[in-house]
C-alpha positions in Angstrom: -157.7 41.9 133.3 -155.2 42.8 135.8 -153.3 40.2 138.1 -154.2 36.5 137.9 -157.0 35.6 135.6 -160.1 33.6 136.6 -161.1 30.4 135.0 -164.4 31.5 134.8 -163.7 34.0 132.0 -165.5 33.3 128.7 -163.4 32.4 125.7 -164.0 36.0 124.3 -162.6 37.5 127.4 -159.7 35.1 127.6 -158.7 36.1 123.8 -159.1 39.7 125.0 -156.9 39.3 127.9 -154.4 37.3 125.8 -154.1 40.2 123.5 -153.7 42.7 126.3 -151.0 40.8 128.1 -149.1 40.7 124.7 -149.3 44.3 124.3 -146.3 46.4 125.1 -148.5 48.7 127.2 -148.5 48.0 130.8 -151.6 49.0 132.9 -151.5 49.6 136.7 -154.2 50.5 139.4 -152.5 52.1 142.3 -153.6 53.5 145.7 -153.5 57.2 146.2 -151.0 56.7 149.2 -147.5 56.8 150.0 -145.7 55.4 147.0 -148.4 53.9 145.5 -149.3 50.3 146.3 -150.5 48.5 143.5 -153.9 47.0 143.5 -154.1 45.7 140.1 -151.3 45.0 137.2 -151.4 43.4 133.9 -149.7 40.2 133.4 -147.2 41.9 130.8 -145.1 43.2 133.7 -143.0 40.4 133.0 -141.5 42.5 130.2 -139.7 44.4 133.1 -138.7 41.0 134.9 -141.6 41.4 137.7 -144.4 39.2 138.1 -147.9 40.6 139.1 -147.7 38.9 142.5 -144.5 40.9 143.4 -146.8 43.8 143.5 -150.2 42.5 144.4 -148.7 40.5 147.6 -147.4 44.0 148.9 -143.8 42.9 148.3 -143.2 45.8 146.1 -145.0 49.1 145.9 -144.8 51.1 142.5 -142.4 53.5 143.8 -139.8 50.8 144.5 -139.2 50.3 140.7 -139.1 54.3 140.1 -135.4 55.5 139.4 -134.0 57.1 142.7 -132.9 60.3 140.8 -136.7 60.9 139.5 -138.7 59.8 142.7 -138.8 63.1 144.2 -139.7 64.9 140.8 -142.5 62.3 140.3 -144.0 62.8 143.9 -144.1 66.5 143.2 -145.7 66.2 139.8 -148.2 64.0 141.1 -149.1 66.1 144.1 -149.2 69.5 142.0 -151.8 67.4 139.4 -153.8 66.2 142.6 -154.3 69.5 144.1 -156.0 70.8 140.8 -159.6 69.9 141.3 -160.4 70.1 137.7 -157.5 67.8 136.8 -158.5 64.3 136.1 -155.6 63.3 133.7 -152.0 63.9 133.6 -148.8 62.3 131.5 -145.2 62.0 133.0 -141.9 60.7 131.5 -139.2 59.3 133.8 -137.1 56.2 134.3 -137.7 52.9 136.1 -135.5 49.9 137.1 -136.2 46.3 135.8 -135.8 43.4 138.2 -132.3 42.8 136.8 -131.4 46.6 137.5 -131.7 47.6 133.8 -132.6 51.4 133.3 -135.7 52.0 131.1 -137.5 55.2 130.1 -141.4 55.3 130.2 -144.3 57.4 129.5 -146.9 57.2 132.1 -150.3 58.3 131.5 -152.7 58.2 134.4 -156.3 59.1 135.2 -157.4 60.3 138.9 -160.2 58.6 140.6 -161.9 60.5 143.1 -165.0 59.4 145.6 -168.2 61.5 145.8 -166.4 64.0 148.2 -163.9 64.8 145.6 -160.9 62.9 147.6 -158.6 60.9 145.5 -158.7 57.2 145.9 -156.8 55.8 143.0 -154.6 56.3 140.0 -155.4 54.2 136.9 -152.8 54.3 134.5 -150.7 52.7 131.7 -146.8 52.6 131.2 -145.3 52.8 127.5 -141.7 51.8 127.2 -140.0 54.7 125.1 -136.1 53.7 125.9 -135.2 53.3 122.3 -136.8 56.7 121.4 -135.2 58.5 124.0 -131.8 57.1 123.0 -132.1 57.8 119.6 -132.7 61.3 120.3 -129.8 61.7 122.4 -127.5 60.1 120.0 -128.8 62.4 117.3 -128.0 65.4 119.3 -124.6 64.1 120.3 -123.9 63.2 116.7 -124.8 66.5 115.5 -122.4 68.2 118.0 -119.5 66.1 116.7 -120.2 66.8 113.3 -120.4 70.6 113.9 -117.1 70.5 115.3 -115.6 68.7 112.4 -117.1 71.2 109.8 -115.9 74.3 111.7 -112.4 73.0 112.3 -112.2 71.6 108.6 -109.3 73.2 106.6 -111.6 73.3 103.5 -113.9 76.5 103.0 -117.5 75.3 103.4 -120.9 77.4 103.3 -124.3 76.3 102.7 -127.1 78.5 101.3 -131.0 77.6 101.2 -133.3 77.2 98.3 -133.8 80.8 98.2 -130.4 81.4 97.9 -129.6 83.0 101.2 -126.1 81.8 103.0 -127.3 80.3 106.3 -123.7 79.0 107.4 -119.9 79.2 106.7 -117.0 77.9 108.6 -113.8 79.8 109.4 -111.9 78.5 106.5 -114.7 80.0 104.2 -114.5 83.3 106.1 -110.7 83.3 105.3 -111.1 82.4 101.8 -113.6 85.2 101.1 -111.8 87.8 103.4 -114.9 88.7 105.5 -116.1 87.9 108.9 -118.9 84.9 109.0 -121.5 87.6 110.2 -121.1 89.8 106.8 -121.3 86.3 104.7 -124.3 84.8 106.5 -127.6 86.5 105.1 -125.7 87.1 101.7 -127.9 86.3 98.7 -126.2 84.2 96.0 -128.9 84.8 93.6 -129.5 88.4 93.7 -126.4 89.9 95.3 -123.7 88.2 93.6 -122.0 90.3 90.8 -119.7 87.8 89.1 -121.7 86.5 86.2 -119.2 83.2 85.8 -119.4 82.2 89.6 -123.2 83.0 89.5 -123.5 80.7 86.6 -121.9 77.9 88.5 -124.4 78.4 91.4 -127.6 78.8 89.1 -127.4 75.1 88.0 -127.5 74.0 91.7 -131.2 75.3 91.7 -131.8 73.2 88.8 -130.6 70.1 90.9 -127.1 69.8 89.2 -123.5 70.3 90.4 -121.6 73.5 89.5 -118.0 74.4 89.1 -115.9 77.5 88.6 -112.3 78.0 88.7 -110.8 81.6 88.2 -110.6 85.2 89.4 -113.3 86.5 91.4 -113.7 89.9 93.0 -115.8 89.4 96.4 -119.1 91.1 96.5 -118.9 91.1 100.2 -115.1 92.1 101.2 -113.9 93.5 97.8 -111.0 91.2 97.9 -109.8 89.8 94.6 -108.7 86.3 94.6 -108.2 83.1 92.4 -110.7 80.7 93.6 -111.7 77.0 92.9 -115.6 76.6 93.9 -117.8 73.5 93.3 -121.3 73.6 94.3 -123.8 70.7 94.9 -127.4 70.6 95.4 -128.8 69.1 98.8 -132.1 67.3 98.1 -134.8 66.2 100.6 -135.9 62.6 100.9 -139.0 63.6 98.7 -136.8 64.9 95.8 -137.2 68.5 96.7 -134.5 71.1 96.8 -133.4 72.1 100.2 -130.5 74.3 99.3 -126.9 74.0 98.3 -123.4 73.3 99.5 -120.4 75.3 98.2 -116.6 74.2 98.8 -114.2 77.1 98.1 -110.5 76.9 97.8 -108.1 79.8 97.4 -106.3 78.8 94.4 -103.9 81.6 94.4 -102.4 80.2 97.7 -102.7 76.6 96.6 -100.7 77.3 93.5 -98.3 79.2 95.3 -97.2 76.2 97.0 -98.5 73.6 94.4 -99.2 76.3 94.4 -99.9 75.5 98.3 -102.6 72.9 98.1 -105.6 72.4 95.5 -107.8 74.7 97.2 -109.0 75.3 99.6 -109.5 73.8 99.8 -109.5 75.1 102.1 -110.8 76.7 103.2 -114.6 75.5 102.7 -115.7 76.3 106.1 -118.1 76.5 108.4 -120.2 74.6 110.7 -123.6 74.4 108.6 -127.3 74.9 109.9 -130.8 74.1 108.4 -133.9 74.9 109.5 -137.1 73.8 107.8 -140.6 73.3 109.4 -142.0 69.9 109.0 -145.6 70.8 110.3 -147.5 74.0 110.3 -145.8 77.4 111.0 -146.2 78.9 114.3 -148.7 81.6 113.1 -151.0 78.9 111.8 -151.0 77.1 115.2 -151.6 80.5 117.0 -154.5 81.3 114.8 -156.0 77.9 115.0 -155.9 78.1 118.9 -157.2 81.5 119.2 -159.9 81.0 116.5 -161.1 78.0 118.6 -160.7 79.9 122.0 -163.0 82.5 120.6 -165.7 80.2 119.3 -165.5 78.3 122.4 -166.3 81.2 124.7 -168.7 82.8 122.1 -166.1 85.7 121.6 -165.6 88.0 118.7 -161.7 88.7 119.0 -159.1 86.3 120.4 -155.4 87.2 121.3 -152.3 84.9 122.2 -149.1 86.4 123.4 -145.7 84.2 123.8 -143.3 85.5 126.1 -139.9 85.8 125.0 -137.8 85.8 128.0 -134.5 86.7 126.5 -135.7 90.1 124.9 -138.4 90.5 127.6 -141.0 90.9 124.8 -144.1 89.5 124.2 -145.2 88.2 120.5 -148.9 89.0 119.9 -151.2 87.1 117.5 -154.8 88.1 116.9 -157.6 86.4 115.4 -159.4 87.4 113.0 -155.8 88.2 111.7 -157.2 90.9 109.1 -158.7 93.1 111.8 -155.9 95.8 111.6 -152.5 96.1 110.3 -150.7 95.0 113.5 -151.3 91.3 113.2 -150.9 88.8 110.5 -148.4 86.0 110.0 -145.7 88.0 111.7 -146.4 88.6 115.4 -146.7 92.2 116.8 -143.9 92.8 119.1 -143.9 95.1 122.5 -142.2 95.0 125.8 -143.5 93.2 128.6 -143.6 96.5 130.7 -146.0 98.1 128.3 -148.6 95.2 128.5 -151.1 97.7 130.5 -154.2 96.7 132.3 -154.6 93.2 130.6 -151.2 92.1 131.8 -152.7 91.7 135.3 -153.3 87.9 134.1 -149.0 87.8 134.1 -148.9 89.6 137.6 -151.8 87.7 139.2 -150.9 84.4 137.8 -154.5 83.6 137.3 -157.3 84.2 135.0 -158.6 87.6 135.0 -162.5 88.5 133.8 -163.5 92.0 133.3 -167.2 92.6 132.4 -167.3 96.2 131.6 -167.2 98.4 128.5 -164.2 100.3 127.6 -164.0 103.6 125.5 -162.1 102.7 122.1 -159.6 105.6 123.1 -158.4 103.4 126.1 -158.5 100.0 124.5 -154.7 100.0 123.5 -154.2 99.9 127.4 -156.0 96.2 127.4 -154.3 94.9 124.0 -151.4 97.0 122.6 -151.8 97.8 119.2 -155.4 97.2 118.9 -157.9 99.6 117.3 -161.2 97.6 118.1 -163.7 98.4 120.6 -163.4 96.2 123.5 -166.9 95.5 125.2 -165.5 92.9 127.8 -162.7 90.5 127.9 -161.1 87.6 129.7 -157.2 87.0 130.0 -155.3 84.0 131.3 -151.8 82.9 131.8 -150.2 79.5 130.4 -147.9 78.1 132.7 -144.7 75.3 132.2 -143.2 74.2 135.4 -144.6 77.3 137.3 -143.3 79.8 134.7 -145.5 81.9 132.7 -144.9 81.1 129.0 -148.0 82.7 127.3 -151.0 84.7 127.8 -154.3 84.2 126.0 -157.5 86.5 125.8 -160.7 86.8 124.2 -163.0 89.8 123.8 -166.3 91.1 123.2 -168.7 88.1 124.2 -172.4 89.3 124.3 -172.7 88.1 127.8 -170.7 88.5 130.9 -167.7 86.0 131.0 -167.6 83.6 133.8 -165.3 80.9 135.5 -166.4 78.2 132.9 -165.3 80.6 130.1 -161.9 80.8 132.0 -161.7 77.1 132.6 -162.2 76.5 128.8 -159.7 79.0 127.7 -157.2 77.4 130.0 -157.8 74.0 129.2 -157.5 74.8 125.3 -154.3 77.0 125.8 -152.4 74.1 127.7 -153.0 71.8 125.1 -152.0 74.3 122.4 -148.8 74.9 124.5 -148.0 71.2 124.6 -148.2 71.1 120.9 -145.9 74.1 120.5 -143.4 72.4 122.9 -143.8 68.9 120.8 -143.1 71.0 117.7 -140.1 72.7 119.2 -138.7 69.0 120.2 -139.5 67.7 116.9 -137.8 70.3 115.1 -134.6 69.9 117.3 -134.6 66.1 116.3 -135.3 67.0 112.6 -132.8 69.6 112.6 -130.4 67.1 113.8 -131.2 64.5 111.3 -130.9 67.0 108.4 -127.6 68.4 109.8 -126.5 64.8 109.9 -127.7 64.3 106.0 -126.1 67.5 105.2 -122.5 66.7 106.8 -122.6 63.4 105.3 -123.3 65.0 101.8 -120.6 67.6 102.4 -118.0 65.0 103.6 -118.9 62.9 100.4 -118.3 65.9 98.1 -115.2 67.2 99.9 -111.6 66.3 99.3 -111.4 66.2 103.0 -111.7 62.8 104.4 -113.0 62.5 108.1 -112.0 59.8 110.6 -113.1 58.9 114.1 -110.3 57.0 115.8 -110.1 54.7 118.8 -106.9 55.7 120.9 -105.1 52.2 120.6 -102.4 50.7 118.8 -102.2 52.1 115.1 -105.8 53.5 115.5 -108.7 51.3 114.8 -111.5 53.0 112.9 -114.8 53.9 114.3 -115.9 56.3 111.5 -114.7 57.3 108.2 -116.6 59.4 105.6 -117.4 57.6 102.1 -115.0 59.4 100.1 -112.2 57.4 101.4 -113.0 55.7 98.3 -110.6 58.1 96.4 -107.7 56.2 97.8 -109.5 52.9 96.5 -110.9 51.7 100.1 -114.4 51.3 101.2 -115.9 52.3 104.4 -116.7 48.5 105.4 -112.7 48.0 105.1 -112.1 50.1 108.2 -115.4 49.6 110.1 -115.2 45.8 110.0 -111.6 46.0 111.4 -110.3 44.3 108.2 -107.9 47.4 108.0 -106.8 49.8 110.7 -105.8 53.0 110.0 -101.9 52.4 110.8 -102.0 49.7 107.9 -102.3 52.3 105.2 -99.3 54.6 106.7 -96.2 54.4 104.8 -93.9 52.1 106.8 -91.1 54.5 106.5 -93.2 57.2 108.4 -95.3 55.1 110.8 -93.3 55.2 113.8 -92.6 59.1 113.3 -96.4 59.3 113.3 -96.9 57.2 116.4 -94.4 59.2 118.3 -96.3 62.6 117.1 -99.7 61.2 118.5 -98.0 59.8 121.7 -96.5 63.2 122.0 -99.6 65.1 121.6 -101.4 62.9 124.0 -98.9 63.1 126.7 -98.7 66.9 126.5 -102.3 67.3 126.5 -102.6 68.9 123.2 -106.2 69.6 122.0 -105.2 69.4 118.2 -102.2 69.2 116.0 -101.3 68.5 112.6 -98.6 66.5 110.7 -97.7 65.4 107.1 -96.9 61.8 106.1 -97.3 59.4 103.3 -100.1 56.9 102.9 -100.7 53.6 100.5 -103.6 53.4 98.3 -105.2 50.1 97.7 -103.3 49.9 94.7 -100.0 50.5 96.6 -99.7 54.1 95.1 -97.9 56.4 97.5 -99.8 59.7 98.3 -98.9 62.6 100.7 -101.6 63.9 103.1 -102.0 66.6 105.6 -103.6 65.2 108.8 -105.5 67.5 111.2 -106.3 66.0 114.5 -108.5 67.1 117.5 -108.0 64.8 120.7 -110.9 64.3 123.1 -110.5 63.5 126.7 -112.5 61.9 129.4 -113.0 63.2 132.7 -109.8 61.4 134.1 -107.9 63.4 131.4 -107.3 60.4 129.3 -107.8 60.4 125.4 -111.0 58.5 124.7 -111.3 58.9 120.9 -109.5 61.3 118.1 -111.2 63.3 115.4 -109.1 63.6 112.2 -109.3 65.3 108.8 -106.8 64.2 106.0 -106.5 66.0 102.8 -104.2 64.6 99.7 -101.3 67.1 99.2 -99.5 65.0 96.7 -99.9 67.7 94.1 -98.7 70.4 96.4 -95.6 68.3 96.9 -95.1 67.9 93.2 -95.5 71.7 93.0 -92.7 72.3 95.5 -90.5 69.9 93.7 -91.1 72.0 90.3 -90.2 75.2 92.0 -87.2 73.8 93.7 -85.7 72.4 90.5 -86.5 75.7 88.6 -84.6 77.6 91.3 -81.8 75.0 91.3 -81.6 75.1 87.5 -81.2 78.9 87.5 -78.1 78.2 89.6 -76.4 75.4 87.4 -74.2 77.8 85.3 -73.0 79.5 88.5 -72.3 76.3 90.1 -70.5 74.3 87.4 -67.0 74.9 86.1 -67.5 73.7 82.4 -70.0 72.4 79.7 -69.6 68.7 80.5 -70.3 69.3 84.1 -73.2 71.4 83.5 -74.6 68.9 81.2 -74.2 66.2 83.8 -76.0 68.4 86.3 -79.0 69.1 84.1 -79.3 65.1 83.7 -79.5 64.7 87.5 -82.4 67.0 87.6 -84.1 65.2 84.9 -83.6 61.9 87.0 -85.5 63.3 89.9 -88.6 62.3 88.0 -90.5 59.4 89.7 -89.7 56.1 87.9 -86.9 57.6 85.6 -83.5 56.2 86.7 -81.3 56.6 83.4 -80.8 58.9 80.5 -78.5 60.6 77.9 -78.3 64.4 76.8 -77.7 65.1 73.2 -76.7 68.4 71.5 -77.7 69.0 68.0 -75.2 69.8 65.3 -77.0 73.1 63.9 -75.3 72.5 60.4 -75.7 68.8 59.8 -78.7 68.1 62.3 -76.7 65.2 63.7 -77.1 64.3 67.4 -74.3 63.9 69.7 -74.2 62.6 73.3 -72.7 65.0 75.9 -73.6 63.4 79.2 -75.2 60.0 80.3 -76.1 58.0 83.6 -76.8 54.7 84.6 -76.4 53.1 81.4 -73.9 50.5 80.1 -71.0 51.7 78.0 -72.2 49.6 75.3 -75.7 50.8 75.4 -74.2 54.4 75.5 -71.9 53.9 72.6 -74.7 52.3 70.1 -76.7 55.7 70.9 -73.8 58.3 71.4 -74.4 59.6 67.7 -77.0 59.4 65.4 -77.9 61.1 62.0 -80.7 63.5 61.1 -82.3 61.1 59.0 -82.2 58.1 61.5 -85.6 56.7 62.9 -84.3 57.9 66.5 -84.0 61.2 65.2 -87.5 61.4 63.7 -89.0 60.4 67.3 -87.5 63.8 68.3 -88.2 66.0 65.2 -92.1 65.3 65.6 -91.7 68.4 68.0 -93.5 66.5 70.9 -92.4 64.3 73.8 -92.7 60.5 72.8 -93.3 57.6 75.4 -92.8 54.0 74.4 -92.0 50.7 75.7 -88.4 49.6 75.4 -89.3 46.7 73.3 -90.7 48.9 70.6 -87.5 50.7 70.2 -85.1 48.1 70.9 -84.9 47.1 67.1 -84.2 50.9 66.3 -81.0 51.0 68.1 -78.6 50.1 65.3 -80.6 46.7 65.0 -78.7 45.4 68.2 -80.5 43.4 71.0 -80.3 45.3 74.2 -82.5 43.1 76.1 -79.7 42.7 78.8 -80.1 46.3 79.5 -83.0 45.7 81.5 -84.8 48.9 80.3 -88.7 48.7 80.5 -89.7 52.0 79.4 -88.2 55.0 77.3 -88.9 58.6 76.7 -87.6 60.7 73.8 -87.8 64.5 74.8 -87.1 67.3 72.2 -85.5 70.5 74.0 -86.4 73.6 72.4 -85.8 77.3 72.7 -87.9 79.9 70.9 -89.3 77.0 68.9 -86.3 75.8 67.8 -84.7 72.2 68.7 -81.5 72.9 70.3 -80.9 69.5 72.2 -82.6 66.2 73.0 -82.8 64.0 75.9 -83.4 60.3 76.1 -84.7 58.9 79.3 -85.1 55.1 80.6 -86.8 53.2 83.4 -85.8 50.0 84.6 -88.6 49.5 86.9 -91.7 50.9 85.3 -93.4 49.6 82.0 -94.9 53.0 81.4 -93.6 56.6 82.8 -96.4 57.8 84.9 -98.2 61.0 84.1 -96.9 63.0 87.1 -93.1 62.2 86.0 -94.0 63.3 82.4 -95.0 66.6 83.8 -91.7 67.0 85.6 -89.7 65.7 82.7 -91.2 68.4 80.5 -90.9 71.1 83.0 -87.1 70.3 83.2 -86.6 70.1 79.6 -88.0 73.5 79.0 -85.4 75.0 81.6 -82.7 72.9 79.9 -83.5 74.6 76.7 -83.1 78.3 78.2 -80.0 77.2 79.9 -78.5 75.7 76.8 -79.2 79.0 74.9 -77.6 80.9 77.9 -74.5 78.8 77.5 -74.2 79.7 73.8 -74.9 83.2 74.4 -72.4 83.4 77.2 -69.9 81.7 75.3 -69.9 84.2 72.5 -69.8 87.2 75.1 -67.0 85.6 76.8 -65.1 85.1 73.4 -65.6 88.9 72.7 -64.4 89.6 76.2 -61.5 87.6 75.9 -60.4 89.3 72.6 -60.9 92.6 74.2 -58.6 91.9 77.3 -55.9 90.6 74.8 -56.1 94.0 72.9 -55.8 96.0 76.3 -52.7 93.8 77.5 -50.9 94.3 74.2 -51.0 98.3 75.1 -47.8 100.0 76.8 -50.2 102.3 78.6 -51.6 101.6 82.0 -55.3 100.7 81.8 -57.7 100.3 84.6 -61.4 100.0 84.2 -64.0 101.1 87.0 -67.7 101.1 87.4 -69.7 104.5 88.1 -69.5 104.0 91.9 -65.5 103.8 91.5 -65.0 100.0 92.1 -62.3 98.5 89.8 -63.5 95.8 87.5 -60.4 95.1 85.2 -56.7 96.1 85.0 -54.2 95.3 82.2 -50.7 93.7 81.9 -49.0 97.1 81.7 -50.5 98.2 85.2 -49.4 94.9 86.9 -46.1 95.1 85.7 -45.5 99.1 86.2 -47.3 99.3 89.9 -46.6 95.6 90.8 -50.2 94.8 92.0 -52.0 91.6 91.1 -55.5 91.3 89.7 -56.9 89.9 93.1 -55.3 93.1 94.9 -57.6 95.4 93.0 -60.8 93.4 92.2 -63.6 95.4 93.2 -61.4 97.8 95.4 -61.9 101.4 95.5 -59.9 103.3 92.3 -58.4 105.9 94.8 -56.1 103.2 96.2 -54.1 103.6 93.0 -53.4 107.4 94.1 -51.5 109.0 96.9 -53.6 109.6 99.9 -53.0 113.3 100.3 -53.9 113.7 96.5 -57.4 112.1 96.9 -59.4 115.6 97.0 -57.7 116.5 93.6 -58.3 113.5 92.0 -62.2 113.6 92.8 -62.2 117.3 91.7 -60.3 116.4 88.2 -62.9 113.6 87.9 -65.8 116.1 88.5 -64.5 118.2 85.4 -64.0 115.2 83.2 -67.4 113.9 83.9 -69.1 117.3 83.3 -67.0 117.7 80.0 -64.6 120.6 81.0 -61.7 118.3 81.0 -60.7 114.9 79.6 -57.2 114.6 81.3 -55.5 114.4 84.4 -51.7 114.7 85.5 -51.9 113.4 89.2 -49.2 110.5 89.6 -50.2 107.0 90.6 -48.9 105.2 93.4 -47.3 101.4 93.1 -48.1 98.8 95.8 -44.7 99.7 97.5 -45.9 103.2 97.8 -43.5 104.6 95.0 -45.1 107.6 93.0 -45.2 107.1 89.2 -45.7 110.2 87.1 -48.6 109.9 84.4 -50.7 111.6 82.2 -54.1 110.0 82.2 -57.2 110.2 79.9 -60.8 109.1 81.1 -63.7 108.1 78.8 -67.0 106.7 79.7 -67.9 103.8 77.7 -69.7 100.3 77.8 -68.2 97.1 79.2 -70.4 94.0 78.8 -73.5 95.9 79.0 -72.5 98.1 81.9 -71.8 101.9 81.9 -67.9 102.3 83.0 -65.1 104.7 83.2 -61.8 103.7 81.4 -58.5 105.4 82.5 -55.6 105.1 80.1 -52.3 106.4 81.7 -49.2 107.3 79.9 -45.9 107.3 82.0 -44.2 110.9 81.6 -40.9 109.9 83.4 -38.8 106.7 83.6 -39.2 105.1 86.9 -36.4 105.5 89.0 -34.9 108.7 87.2 
């Protein structure tokens, strides 16, 4: 049924020919010469754009359509198989060209036809188009490599453990969180070696198919590092619903809270590219045992051996059948160096079958098959090749009769088939692992707070890929992949040009990666801060051909930074302000930093009557402030505070409470009533309003209540400082009423205070002496005497000193001084009281 069909064909043959020609399998009959002239070809060659006549007329030979880069290899392969007299079949994979020049991958399976003299006359073969399979395999491998890069560069700590609890992968961020190198983490068993009961409980539920979560202190069983962590664990299920293992996402909560408190962890600092290996077919030891068992049976042997060559370690992995003959062999291979192969290793050195038909003493059998204790009567050993490289050695022993060439041939053919199965298994395992890794990475990305993007290097970055967890911002994957939205559309307009400039700079200067922080808009127009980590990929011309990015929501970290800044600024309020009115205005400024809050009033509470009196206000009309400037303890407004908890209401709900007046013209939408406490006692109150929001957001409420706590502390400090200052002012007045000269110094000798008598008699001002060394009040050449007298006074030997003081003009003033150690505002000080012993100028 090749070439043009004959009209003499009966109906059955015509039907068969029609079926055959509609098949994707193309058949050929080639002459065994040159580049294979075609004698016969099936009509479905039209699938490649050619007609049967293109070949049968001699216009084309088969070699003309083989890809130029593959033709030499095909010629060598055909020659190699042709030279093997016992070979009648071979299979090849290569590329061909269609008539339009398209490249297609094909698998050729051919039989070798020989004449009665053994000379090759024809090759009869079929071609199977496997282009899509090749394309899929390559794409899977490339995708796995890209995902591996993304995971390893992730700022989130990621790890993976298998169904037995063994950690098989962790990324660098995970290593940083745990405080140990990856090689110490990989191989750790989370089921048997984890000491922390609470953390293990969160992991145990994964093995029941449920997610687990833990947040708290953790002492690493690997590094001994104590840390505050946030960890979430998710099961990974196979397509059939069986557990494949689990994913862990770990964040250093301590570092997050420190800036937060820097970012919700770790995040992380999750990790880690991930690696999973699970056999789909029989394990290697079963394949090996099956092959050598059949080899022994095929050659009527009692014992069989199979050795795989491990080139990296220069070792041989030996399997034996029956596997229970001795303790050396079993599921795990017996390993031994190639150099100790003994006599039987001649098959490797000779590169051909070695037949030995003589008995050996049992004491010497180890020279034939290392590790065996069996008596060897006779044996045969053959090498297994791949591309002229010895990859395995097989042997059988103890046949009743002598071995011959037929045994060697049967053993060779069987082991070549076994090796192809092993190679197929390895190829399938690579593809299977790529598929599993893809599922794993997609699962990780879906459960991770980090969103993965793949952008085109075009204006405002069209999206080629985005992970499904983009839904946390209200968008779907199809919003971006369809082109309905490009990434620049969701960047805050105020930040867009800055982001454009940063990407352009990184590309221009050849950066491989960079990071930046900016704002984006969610689908509901909420503003979120994100941290973007970007990798730039360049083509062979040095141009950016795509960008890989990971974005993490850091809005809470930004809020945490605001909290810390406000708390720090509030601590400085008293030092920065001149009076109570300015202090309260400053406190109100801080409160209005909350999102959506734009106006407010602060009240002090009369501790005797319980009345509320306004002390500061902002962004409200005078009429409105006047209506709320004072209200008694029994009013409805007061009761909103005395509940002891913040109250948030629509303005319409409280409008009628404000002295029954209508304040709709004020334009307020929402209001908050915040009691201010110190030591569980209400000391003040704050009324806050929003002209833009119907309801005060949760984040703003957190900030308001944080500031309110600080306001309570500051008001208490104001009252305490006010009392202390009053006492201090009374003491200063008393000292100024004395005729004696008084100065007060700290233990280091710095002057803290002087009275009016010193200023009057020595002509210094307070500014001249503030925090100066007290020795400036004594003559320079008397300093040693002053210090000696003070030593005696401090040790209790004396309490008086008659060394004169010196005025600002340098005039000596004779005095008799007494010194006393006392307390001054909670500080140990030395007080000097000096009486003038002569009139000045006499």
